[in-house]
N, CA, C and O atoms as a GROMACS GRO file, in nm:
protein
  532
    1MET      N    1   0.093  -0.119   0.003
    1MET     CA    2  -0.007   0.008   0.007
    1MET      C    3   0.063   0.149   0.016
    1MET      O    4   0.014   0.257  -0.019
    2VAL      N    5   0.200   0.123   0.075
    2VAL     CA    6   0.289   0.243   0.050
    2VAL      C    7   0.347   0.267  -0.084
    2VAL      O    8   0.395   0.376  -0.114
    3THR      N    9   0.346   0.170  -0.164
    3THR     CA   10   0.368   0.188  -0.321
    3THR      C   11   0.281   0.260  -0.368
    3THR      O   12   0.313   0.370  -0.414
    4SER      N   13   0.148   0.215  -0.370
    4SER     CA   14   0.034   0.277  -0.418
    4SER      C   15   0.026   0.440  -0.370
    4SER      O   16   0.005   0.532  -0.449
    5LEU      N   17   0.046   0.456  -0.228
    5LEU     CA   18   0.056   0.595  -0.202
    5LEU      C   19   0.144   0.681  -0.246
    5LEU      O   20   0.106   0.797  -0.266
    6ILE      N   21   0.261   0.649  -0.266
    6ILE     CA   22   0.374   0.713  -0.336
    6ILE      C   23   0.330   0.732  -0.480
    6ILE      O   24   0.331   0.843  -0.533
    7LYS      N   25   0.296   0.629  -0.536
    7LYS     CA   26   0.226   0.658  -0.682
    7LYS      C   27   0.123   0.747  -0.690
    7LYS      O   28   0.137   0.845  -0.763
    8HIS      N   29   0.022   0.731  -0.630
    8HIS     CA   30  -0.100   0.838  -0.655
    8HIS      C   31  -0.100   0.950  -0.534
    8HIS      O   32  -0.192   1.031  -0.528
    9GLU      N   33  -0.024   0.952  -0.466
    9GLU     CA   34  -0.020   1.038  -0.346
    9GLU      C   35  -0.156   1.074  -0.257
    9GLU      O   36  -0.164   1.161  -0.171
   10ARG      N   37  -0.272   0.975  -0.305
   10ARG     CA   38  -0.387   0.998  -0.213
   10ARG      C   39  -0.464   0.873  -0.243
   10ARG      O   40  -0.506   0.855  -0.357
   11ILE      N   41  -0.489   0.774  -0.137
   11ILE     CA   42  -0.576   0.660  -0.187
   11ILE      C   43  -0.687   0.633  -0.085
   11ILE      O   44  -0.668   0.676   0.029
   12GLU      N   45  -0.790   0.574  -0.109
   12GLU     CA   46  -0.906   0.542  -0.017
   12GLU      C   47  -0.892   0.413   0.025
   12GLU      O   48  -0.860   0.324  -0.054
   13THR      N   49  -0.913   0.391   0.157
   13THR     CA   50  -0.898   0.268   0.199
   13THR      C   51  -0.978   0.241   0.354
   13THR      O   52  -1.035   0.335   0.408
   14THR      N   53  -0.976   0.138   0.403
   14THR     CA   54  -1.041   0.142   0.539
   14THR      C   55  -0.956   0.217   0.636
   14THR      O   56  -0.835   0.235   0.623
   15GLU      N   57  -1.036   0.260   0.738
   15GLU     CA   58  -0.966   0.342   0.862
   15GLU      C   59  -0.858   0.280   0.930
   15GLU      O   60  -0.753   0.343   0.942
   16PRO      N   61  -0.868   0.171   0.975
   16PRO     CA   62  -0.749   0.080   1.043
   16PRO      C   63  -0.624   0.085   0.946
   16PRO      O   64  -0.515   0.135   0.974
   17LYS      N   65  -0.660   0.023   0.826
   17LYS     CA   66  -0.529   0.017   0.732
   17LYS      C   67  -0.468   0.152   0.692
   17LYS      O   68  -0.350   0.154   0.660
   18ALA      N   69  -0.540   0.264   0.693
   18ALA     CA   70  -0.503   0.391   0.686
   18ALA      C   71  -0.401   0.429   0.806
   18ALA      O   72  -0.287   0.471   0.788
   19LYS      N   73  -0.466   0.405   0.934
   19LYS     CA   74  -0.369   0.428   1.047
   19LYS      C   75  -0.248   0.350   1.038
   19LYS      O   76  -0.137   0.399   1.058
   20GLU      N   77  -0.271   0.212   1.005
   20GLU     CA   78  -0.118   0.137   0.992
   20GLU      C   79  -0.034   0.217   0.881
   20GLU      O   80   0.084   0.243   0.903
   21LEU      N   81  -0.091   0.254   0.770
   21LEU     CA   82   0.002   0.287   0.661
   21LEU      C   83   0.040   0.397   0.697
   21LEU      O   84   0.147   0.424   0.643
   22LYS      N   85  -0.006   0.500   0.783
   22LYS     CA   86   0.062   0.620   0.802
   22LYS      C   87   0.207   0.604   0.855
   22LYS      O   88   0.298   0.674   0.810
   23HIS      N   89   0.226   0.516   0.946
   23HIS     CA   90   0.354   0.507   1.014
   23HIS      C   91   0.458   0.464   0.908
   23HIS      O   92   0.572   0.509   0.919
   24LEU      N   93   0.428   0.381   0.806
   24LEU     CA   94   0.526   0.323   0.711
   24LEU      C   95   0.525   0.449   0.606
   24LEU      O   96   0.634   0.461   0.548
   25ALA      N   97   0.438   0.536   0.573
   25ALA     CA   98   0.440   0.631   0.486
   25ALA      C   99   0.536   0.734   0.537
   25ALA      O  100   0.617   0.780   0.457
   26GLU      N  101   0.536   0.781   0.679
   26GLU     CA  102   0.618   0.875   0.727
   26GLU      C  103   0.754   0.816   0.726
   26GLU      O  104   0.845   0.893   0.699
   27ARG      N  105   0.782   0.696   0.748
   27ARG     CA  106   0.922   0.646   0.765
   27ARG      C  107   0.988   0.656   0.632
   27ARG      O  108   1.106   0.686   0.618
   28VAL      N  109   0.903   0.626   0.532
   28VAL     CA  110   0.989   0.623   0.383
   28VAL      C  111   1.004   0.775   0.342
   28VAL      O  112   1.089   0.800   0.256
   29ILE      N  113   0.931   0.878   0.394
   29ILE     CA  114   0.929   1.018   0.360
   29ILE      C  115   1.080   1.051   0.424
   29ILE      O  116   1.159   1.115   0.355
   30ARG      N  117   1.116   1.007   0.552
   30ARG     CA  118   1.220   1.036   0.624
   30ARG      C  119   1.340   0.978   0.563
   30ARG      O  120   1.447   1.037   0.572
   31TYR      N  121   1.326   0.851   0.494
   31TYR     CA  122   1.455   0.796   0.412
   31TYR      C  123   1.452   0.888   0.287
   31TYR      O  124   1.561   0.906   0.232
   32GLY      N  125   1.353   0.944   0.239
   32GLY     CA  126   1.370   1.003   0.110
   32GLY      C  127   1.427   1.145   0.150
   32GLY      O  128   1.510   1.192   0.073
   33LYS      N  129   1.396   1.210   0.250
   33LYS     CA  130   1.463   1.341   0.285
   33LYS      C  131   1.624   1.306   0.322
   33LYS      O  132   1.709   1.391   0.295
   34ASP      N  133   1.655   1.207   0.372
   34ASP     CA  134   1.796   1.176   0.421
   34ASP      C  135   1.873   1.157   0.273
   34ASP      O  136   1.973   1.227   0.257
   35GLY      N  137   1.835   1.072   0.171
   35GLY     CA  138   1.877   1.052   0.050
   35GLY      C  139   2.031   0.979   0.027
   35GLY      O  140   2.090   0.975  -0.081
   36SER      N  141   2.079   0.925   0.151
   36SER     CA  142   2.187   0.844   0.132
   36SER      C  143   2.146   0.705   0.090
   36SER      O  144   2.032   0.662   0.106
   37ILE      N  145   2.256   0.629   0.028
   37ILE     CA  146   2.240   0.497  -0.006
   37ILE      C  147   2.193   0.413   0.095
   37ILE      O  148   2.122   0.317   0.065
   38HIS      N  149   2.222   0.434   0.204
   38HIS     CA  150   2.148   0.331   0.326
   38HIS      C  151   2.008   0.361   0.315
   38HIS      O  152   1.923   0.273   0.305
   39SER      N  153   1.984   0.484   0.319
   39SER     CA  154   1.833   0.519   0.327
   39SER      C  155   1.752   0.470   0.198
   39SER      O  156   1.632   0.443   0.206
   40ARG      N  157   1.822   0.461   0.086
   40ARG     CA  158   1.762   0.405  -0.017
   40ARG      C  159   1.754   0.252  -0.027
   40ARG      O  160   1.660   0.200  -0.087
   41ARG      N  161   1.837   0.187   0.023
   41ARG     CA  162   1.818   0.050   0.044
   41ARG      C  163   1.723   0.016   0.148
   41ARG      O  164   1.671  -0.094   0.131
   42GLU      N  165   1.690   0.074   0.238
   42GLU     CA  166   1.586   0.076   0.353
   42GLU      C  167   1.456   0.097   0.297
   42GLU      O  168   1.355   0.036   0.335
   43ALA      N  169   1.459   0.181   0.211
   43ALA     CA  170   1.335   0.227   0.114
   43ALA      C  171   1.292   0.121   0.045
   43ALA      O  172   1.176   0.080   0.056
   44LEU      N  173   1.378   0.069  -0.031
   44LEU     CA  174   1.374  -0.068  -0.110
   44LEU      C  175   1.295  -0.170  -0.056
   44LEU      O  176   1.209  -0.235  -0.115
   45LYS      N  177   1.338  -0.181   0.085
   45LYS     CA  178   1.266  -0.313   0.160
   45LYS      C  179   1.108  -0.280   0.179
   45LYS      O  180   1.021  -0.366   0.187
   46ILE      N  181   1.089  -0.150   0.183
   46ILE     CA  182   0.932  -0.130   0.193
   46ILE      C  183   0.858  -0.114   0.084
   46ILE      O  184   0.749  -0.170   0.072
   47VAL      N  185   0.917  -0.025  -0.020
   47VAL     CA  186   0.863  -0.003  -0.138
   47VAL      C  187   0.896  -0.096  -0.260
   47VAL      O  188   1.009  -0.129  -0.296
   48ARG      N  189   0.764  -0.136  -0.322
   48ARG     CA  190   0.791  -0.256  -0.394
   48ARG      C  191   0.841  -0.237  -0.551
   48ARG      O  192   0.889  -0.330  -0.616
   49GLU      N  193   0.824  -0.114  -0.597
   49GLU     CA  194   0.889  -0.079  -0.732
   49GLU      C  195   0.986   0.023  -0.734
   49GLU      O  196   0.978   0.121  -0.660
   50LYS      N  197   1.076   0.005  -0.813
   50LYS     CA  198   1.209   0.083  -0.820
   50LYS      C  199   1.146   0.210  -0.882
   50LYS      O  200   1.190   0.307  -0.822
   51PRO      N  201   1.072   0.240  -0.968
   51PRO     CA  202   1.040   0.370  -1.001
   51PRO      C  203   0.977   0.459  -0.889
   51PRO      O  204   1.000   0.580  -0.888
   52MET      N  205   0.899   0.399  -0.796
   52MET     CA  206   0.843   0.491  -0.691
   52MET      C  207   0.954   0.520  -0.603
   52MET      O  208   0.961   0.636  -0.563
   53VAL      N  209   1.047   0.434  -0.563
   53VAL     CA  210   1.173   0.466  -0.488
   53VAL      C  211   1.230   0.593  -0.542
   53VAL      O  212   1.248   0.688  -0.467
   54THR      N  213   1.262   0.597  -0.680
   54THR     CA  214   1.310   0.713  -0.762
   54THR      C  215   1.214   0.837  -0.733
   54THR      O  216   1.259   0.948  -0.705
   55LYS      N  217   1.095   0.811  -0.740
   55LYS     CA  218   0.987   0.921  -0.704
   55LYS      C  219   1.000   0.973  -0.567
   55LYS      O  220   0.983   1.093  -0.544
   56LEU      N  221   1.033   0.876  -0.460
   56LEU     CA  222   1.046   0.922  -0.326
   56LEU      C  223   1.161   1.006  -0.301
   56LEU      O  224   1.148   1.106  -0.230
   57PHE      N  225   1.281   0.974  -0.356
   57PHE     CA  226   1.392   1.049  -0.352
   57PHE      C  227   1.424   1.173  -0.422
   57PHE      O  228   1.501   1.260  -0.379
   58GLU      N  229   1.352   1.175  -0.548
   58GLU     CA  230   1.361   1.291  -0.641
   58GLU      C  231   1.263   1.371  -0.629
   58GLU      O  232   1.290   1.481  -0.676
   59ILE      N  233   1.138   1.361  -0.575
   59ILE     CA  234   1.025   1.436  -0.563
   59ILE      C  235   0.980   1.456  -0.433
   59ILE      O  236   0.988   1.570  -0.387
   60LEU      N  237   0.932   1.367  -0.365
   60LEU     CA  238   0.874   1.362  -0.251
   60LEU      C  239   0.984   1.420  -0.129
   60LEU      O  240   0.962   1.516  -0.054
   61GLY      N  241   1.098   1.342  -0.132
   61GLY     CA  242   1.210   1.385  -0.035
   61GLY      C  243   1.224   1.536  -0.027
   61GLY      O  244   1.207   1.593   0.080
   62PRO      N  245   1.257   1.604  -0.142
   62PRO     CA  246   1.296   1.757  -0.139
   62PRO      C  247   1.159   1.844  -0.109
   62PRO      O  248   1.164   1.956  -0.058
   63ARG      N  249   1.032   1.779  -0.149
   63ARG     CA  250   0.917   1.858  -0.112
   63ARG      C  251   0.892   1.867   0.043
   63ARG      O  252   0.847   1.970   0.092
   64TYR      N  253   0.919   1.770   0.112
   64TYR     CA  254   0.915   1.795   0.252
   64TYR      C  255   1.061   1.822   0.328
   64TYR      O  256   1.074   1.775   0.441
   65GLU      N  257   1.147   1.880   0.280
   65GLU     CA  258   1.285   1.934   0.319
   65GLU      C  259   1.259   1.999   0.450
   65GLU      O  260   1.316   1.954   0.550
   66ASP      N  261   1.180   2.099   0.461
   66ASP     CA  262   1.182   2.195   0.572
   66ASP      C  263   1.034   2.162   0.653
   66ASP      O  264   0.981   2.254   0.716
   67ARG      N  265   0.976   2.038   0.648
   67ARG     CA  266   0.886   1.983   0.736
   67ARG      C  267   0.945   1.891   0.816
   67ARG      O  268   1.028   1.810   0.775
   68ASP      N  269   0.903   1.900   0.936
   68ASP     CA  270   0.978   1.801   1.031
   68ASP      C  271   0.904   1.685   1.059
   68ASP      O  272   0.957   1.588   1.113
   69GLY      N  273   0.773   1.686   1.022
   69GLY     CA  274   0.699   1.558   1.052
   69GLY      C  275   0.559   1.597   1.004
   69GLY      O  276   0.539   1.711   0.961
   70GLY      N  277   0.459   1.504   1.012
   70GLY     CA  278   0.338   1.514   0.958
   70GLY      C  279   0.322   1.538   0.821
   70GLY      O  280   0.275   1.644   0.780
   71TYR      N  281   0.369   1.425   0.729
   71TYR     CA  282   0.367   1.437   0.607
   71TYR      C  283   0.243   1.382   0.542
   71TYR      O  284   0.217   1.401   0.424
   72THR      N  285   0.169   1.313   0.624
   72THR     CA  286   0.024   1.250   0.587
   72THR      C  287  -0.077   1.295   0.658
   72THR      O  288  -0.066   1.344   0.771
   73ARG      N  289  -0.173   1.281   0.599
   73ARG     CA  290  -0.344   1.332   0.658
   73ARG      C  291  -0.423   1.229   0.640
   73ARG      O  292  -0.442   1.177   0.530
   74ILE      N  293  -0.474   1.192   0.747
   74ILE     CA  294  -0.594   1.077   0.718
   74ILE      C  295  -0.743   1.164   0.751
   74ILE      O  296  -0.761   1.224   0.857
   75MET      N  297  -0.827   1.162   0.659
   75MET     CA  298  -0.954   1.217   0.665
   75MET      C  299  -1.069   1.089   0.667
   75MET      O  300  -1.065   0.995   0.587
   76LYS      N  301  -1.152   1.101   0.753
   76LYS     CA  302  -1.256   0.990   0.756
   76LYS      C  303  -1.368   1.036   0.663
   76LYS      O  304  -1.396   1.155   0.651
   77LEU      N  305  -1.440   0.922   0.588
   77LEU     CA  306  -1.529   0.951   0.524
   77LEU      C  307  -1.661   0.926   0.579
   77LEU      O  308  -1.664   0.849   0.676
   78ALA      N  309  -1.754   0.969   0.544
   78ALA     CA  310  -1.895   0.956   0.603
   78ALA      C  311  -1.953   0.820   0.528
   78ALA      O  312  -2.022   0.744   0.596
   79ARG      N  313  -1.936   0.799   0.437
   79ARG     CA  314  -1.974   0.663   0.366
   79ARG      C  315  -1.885   0.556   0.422
   79ARG      O  316  -1.762   0.560   0.430
   80ARG      N  317  -1.976   0.449   0.462
   80ARG     CA  318  -1.895   0.304   0.504
   80ARG      C  319  -1.892   0.224   0.367
   80ARG      O  320  -1.959   0.257   0.269
   81ARG      N  321  -1.815   0.128   0.371
   81ARG     CA  322  -1.794   0.029   0.260
   81ARG      C  323  -1.904  -0.052   0.273
   81ARG      O  324  -1.939  -0.105   0.379
   82PRO      N  325  -1.972  -0.065   0.143
   82PRO     CA  326  -2.102  -0.156   0.118
   82PRO      C  327  -2.049  -0.310   0.151
   82PRO      O  328  -1.930  -0.335   0.131
   83GLY      N  329  -2.140  -0.413   0.203
   83GLY     CA  330  -2.095  -0.532   0.214
   83GLY      C  331  -2.062  -0.545   0.356
   83GLY      O  332  -2.148  -0.603   0.423
   84ASP      N  333  -1.952  -0.502   0.422
   84ASP     CA  334  -1.890  -0.523   0.573
   84ASP      C  335  -1.906  -0.389   0.643
   84ASP      O  336  -1.870  -0.379   0.760
   85ASN      N  337  -1.954  -0.294   0.585
   85ASN     CA  338  -1.988  -0.169   0.673
   85ASN      C  339  -1.865  -0.123   0.748
   85ASN      O  340  -1.871  -0.078   0.862
   86ALA      N  341  -1.752  -0.137   0.679
   86ALA     CA  342  -1.626  -0.082   0.735
   86ALA      C  343  -1.608   0.083   0.716
   86ALA      O  344  -1.635   0.148   0.615
   87PRO      N  345  -1.560   0.125   0.827
   87PRO     CA  346  -1.542   0.282   0.812
   87PRO      C  347  -1.421   0.308   0.704
   87PRO      O  348  -1.315   0.246   0.701
   88MET      N  349  -1.457   0.405   0.624
   88MET     CA  350  -1.354   0.443   0.520
   88MET      C  351  -1.277   0.555   0.559
   88MET      O  352  -1.320   0.632   0.645
   89ALA      N  353  -1.155   0.574   0.498
   89ALA     CA  354  -1.058   0.708   0.512
   89ALA      C  355  -1.003   0.732   0.386
   89ALA      O  356  -0.997   0.639   0.306
   90VAL      N  357  -0.953   0.864   0.349
   90VAL     CA  358  -0.877   0.884   0.259
   90VAL      C  359  -0.739   0.929   0.332
   90VAL      O  360  -0.742   1.012   0.423
   91ILE      N  361  -0.625   0.874   0.290
   91ILE     CA  362  -0.507   0.889   0.332
   91ILE      C  363  -0.416   0.950   0.213
   91ILE      O  364  -0.407   0.893   0.104
   92GLU      N  365  -0.351   1.069   0.243
   92GLU     CA  366  -0.296   1.160   0.133
   92GLU      C  367  -0.156   1.235   0.201
   92GLU      O  368  -0.138   1.252   0.322
   93TYR      N  369  -0.080   1.265   0.114
   93TYR     CA  370   0.045   1.345   0.141
   93TYR      C  371  -0.012   1.476   0.146
   93TYR      O  372  -0.102   1.510   0.070
   94VAL      N  373   0.043   1.559   0.242
   94VAL     CA  374   0.010   1.704   0.237
   94VAL      C  375   0.119   1.775   0.154
   94VAL      O  376   0.226   1.724   0.120
   95ASP      N  377   0.077   1.900   0.126
   95ASP     CA  378   0.169   2.000   0.050
   95ASP      C  379   0.179   1.938  -0.104
   95ASP      O  380   0.286   1.923  -0.163
   96ARG      N  381   0.075   1.911  -0.146
   96ARG     CA  382   0.071   1.855  -0.286
   96ARG      C  383  -0.023   1.905  -0.370
   96ARG      O  384  -0.136   1.926  -0.326
   97PRO      N  385   0.010   1.931  -0.506
   97PRO     CA  386  -0.113   1.991  -0.600
   97PRO      C  387  -0.235   1.909  -0.589
   97PRO      O  388  -0.223   1.787  -0.581
   98GLY      N  389  -0.360   1.968  -0.587
   98GLY     CA  390  -0.473   1.895  -0.589
   98GLY      C  391  -0.529   1.828  -0.430
   98GLY      O  392  -0.619   1.744  -0.427
   99GLU      N  393  -0.473   1.872  -0.322
   99GLU     CA  394  -0.490   1.816  -0.214
   99GLU      C  395  -0.638   1.871  -0.168
   99GLU      O  396  -0.679   1.984  -0.195
  100ILE      N  397  -0.716   1.765  -0.088
  100ILE     CA  398  -0.831   1.819  -0.052
  100ILE      C  399  -0.848   1.926   0.032
  100ILE      O  400  -0.941   2.004   0.011
  101ARG      N  401  -0.772   1.940   0.124
  101ARG     CA  402  -0.759   2.049   0.236
  101ARG      C  403  -0.609   2.088   0.242
  101ARG      O  404  -0.518   2.006   0.251
  102ALA      N  405  -0.594   2.232   0.235
  102ALA     CA  406  -0.444   2.266   0.237
  102ALA      C  407  -0.394   2.269   0.368
  102ALA      O  408  -0.463   2.307   0.463
  103ALA      N  409  -0.260   2.227   0.381
  103ALA     CA  410  -0.203   2.204   0.516
  103ALA      C  411  -0.144   2.332   0.562
  103ALA      O  412  -0.098   2.414   0.483
  104ARG      N  413  -0.146   2.348   0.694
  104ARG     CA  414  -0.075   2.459   0.734
  104ARG      C  415   0.074   2.462   0.719
  104ARG      O  416   0.132   2.357   0.746
  105PRO      N  417   0.141   2.557   0.682
  105PRO     CA  418   0.273   2.569   0.626
  105PRO      C  419   0.384   2.532   0.758
  105PRO      O  420   0.350   2.584   0.865
  106PRO      N  421   0.485   2.467   0.763
  106PRO     CA  422   0.544   2.451   0.875
  106PRO      C  423   0.596   2.570   0.942
  106PRO      O  424   0.591   2.670   0.871
  107GLN      N  425   0.640   2.587   1.051
  107GLN     CA  426   0.716   2.690   1.130
  107GLN      C  427   0.823   2.751   1.042
  107GLN      O  428   0.827   2.872   1.024
  108LYS      N  429   0.908   2.669   0.989
  108LYS     CA  430   1.061   2.718   0.925
  108LYS      C  431   1.000   2.814   0.804
  108LYS      O  432   1.049   2.925   0.787
  109ARG      N  433   0.898   2.770   0.726
  109ARG     CA  434   0.838   2.836   0.620
  109ARG      C  435   0.781   2.961   0.674
  109ARG      O  436   0.811   3.064   0.615
  110LEU      N  437   0.711   2.968   0.765
  110LEU     CA  438   0.660   3.076   0.823
  110LEU      C  439   0.764   3.205   0.846
  110LEU      O  440   0.747   3.321   0.809
  111LYS      N  441   0.847   3.163   0.900
  111LYS     CA  442   0.957   3.258   0.940
  111LYS      C  443   1.036   3.330   0.823
  111LYS      O  444   1.097   3.437   0.828
  112ASN      N  445   1.017   3.239   0.712
  112ASN     CA  446   1.082   3.309   0.584
  112ASN      C  447   0.990   3.362   0.479
  112ASN      O  448   1.028   3.408   0.371
  113LEU      N  449   0.862   3.353   0.520
  113LEU     CA  450   0.745   3.406   0.421
  113LEU      C  451   0.768   3.581   0.411
  113LEU      O  452   0.768   3.646   0.306
  114GLY      N  453   0.785   3.627   0.526
  114GLY     CA  454   0.798   3.762   0.529
  114GLY      C  455   0.915   3.814   0.418
  114GLY      O  456   0.894   3.898   0.330
  115ASP      N  457   1.020   3.757   0.438
  115ASP     CA  458   1.129   3.769   0.346
  115ASP      C  459   1.110   3.753   0.199
  115ASP      O  460   1.154   3.833   0.116
  116VAL      N  461   1.028   3.622   0.166
  116VAL     CA  462   0.985   3.596   0.032
  116VAL      C  463   0.886   3.707  -0.016
  116VAL      O  464   0.905   3.762  -0.125
  117LEU      N  465   0.794   3.735   0.053
  117LEU     CA  466   0.701   3.852   0.013
  117LEU      C  467   0.772   3.994  -0.017
  117LEU      O  468   0.731   4.068  -0.107
  118GLU      N  469   0.879   4.026   0.065
  118GLU     CA  470   0.967   4.144   0.039
  118GLU      C  471   1.042   4.128  -0.078
  118GLU      O  472   1.075   4.230  -0.139
  119SER      N  473   1.073   4.028  -0.118
  119SER     CA  474   1.153   3.999  -0.222
  119SER      C  475   1.091   4.016  -0.355
  119SER      O  476   1.153   4.054  -0.454
  120VAL      N  477   0.959   3.985  -0.351
  120VAL     CA  478   0.879   4.005  -0.479
  120VAL      C  479   0.808   4.146  -0.465
  120VAL      O  480   0.735   4.180  -0.557
  121GLY      N  481   0.823   4.223  -0.363
  121GLY     CA  482   0.775   4.368  -0.365
  121GLY      C  483   0.627   4.375  -0.303
  121GLY      O  484   0.543   4.455  -0.345
  122ILE      N  485   0.602   4.280  -0.197
  122ILE     CA  486   0.484   4.292  -0.124
  122ILE      C  487   0.530   4.321   0.002
  122ILE      O  488   0.631   4.273   0.051
  123LYS      N  489   0.444   4.414   0.064
  123LYS     CA  490   0.481   4.438   0.198
  123LYS      C  491   0.387   4.362   0.293
  123LYS      O  492   0.264   4.374   0.296
  124PRO      N  493   0.462   4.282   0.371
  124PRO     CA  494   0.380   4.200   0.466
  124PRO      C  495   0.311   4.284   0.558
  124PRO      O  496   0.366   4.390   0.588
  125LEU      N  497   0.182   4.251   0.619
  125LEU     CA  498   0.105   4.313   0.707
  125LEU      C  499   0.180   4.273   0.863
  125LEU      O  500   0.229   4.163   0.889
  126LYS      N  501   0.174   4.386   0.955
  126LYS     CA  502   0.190   4.358   1.080
  126LYS      C  503   0.084   4.298   1.164
  126LYS      O  504  -0.028   4.287   1.116
  127ALA      N  505   0.105   4.265   1.265
  127ALA     CA  506   0.012   4.224   1.345
  127ALA      C  507  -0.104   4.309   1.392
  127ALA      O  508  -0.221   4.272   1.394
  128ASN      N  509  -0.057   4.430   1.430
  128ASN     CA  510  -0.124   4.561   1.494
  128ASN      C  511  -0.180   4.651   1.378
  128ASN      O  512  -0.252   4.748   1.401
  129GLN      N  513  -0.134   4.605   1.230
  129GLN     CA  514  -0.168   4.693   1.125
  129GLN      C  515  -0.294   4.640   1.047
  129GLN      O  516  -0.304   4.518   1.029
  130THR      N  517  -0.380   4.716   1.006
  130THR     CA  518  -0.496   4.686   0.935
  130THR      C  519  -0.479   4.687   0.794
  130THR      O  520  -0.364   4.706   0.753
  131GLU      N  521  -0.571   4.670   0.713
  131GLU     CA  522  -0.554   4.652   0.550
  131GLU      C  523  -0.569   4.790   0.523
  131GLU      O  524  -0.502   4.825   0.425
  132GLU      N  525  -0.638   4.884   0.579
  132GLU     CA  526  -0.670   5.002   0.524
  132GLU      C  527  -0.555   5.129   0.565
  132GLU      O  528  -0.520   5.223   0.494
  133SER      N  529  -0.521   5.102   0.673
  133SER     CA  530  -0.404   5.187   0.726
  133SER      C  531  -0.259   5.170   0.674
  133SER      O  532  -0.168   5.241   0.720
   0.00000   0.00000   0.00000
């Protein structure tokens, strides 16, 4: 399932499976952030397809470089699976295009946000300053 999550970046599954998958998904992202040969070999033990390991190290690892944790999100669905009435959930990686709900940016990114806005010519608002003044 980790391979499918890396491939599609969002999958719909039962809630208990999503909760178990979250631990493995966060672990392989940490391997992708590290980028060493040892981390690649450890990721190959978990991920079943080599192209997905490449995606992990070239796309997902750099995407979460400034995030310390919380790479996945589990959202419970209102409907249950027909047949056995199992609770369903969606597990997805955060900070990706097309995500259901936007994630809060990490604290490291918030500190640099003012500098980024000033570099493109936008003056950020101060806490006690309103939009009109």
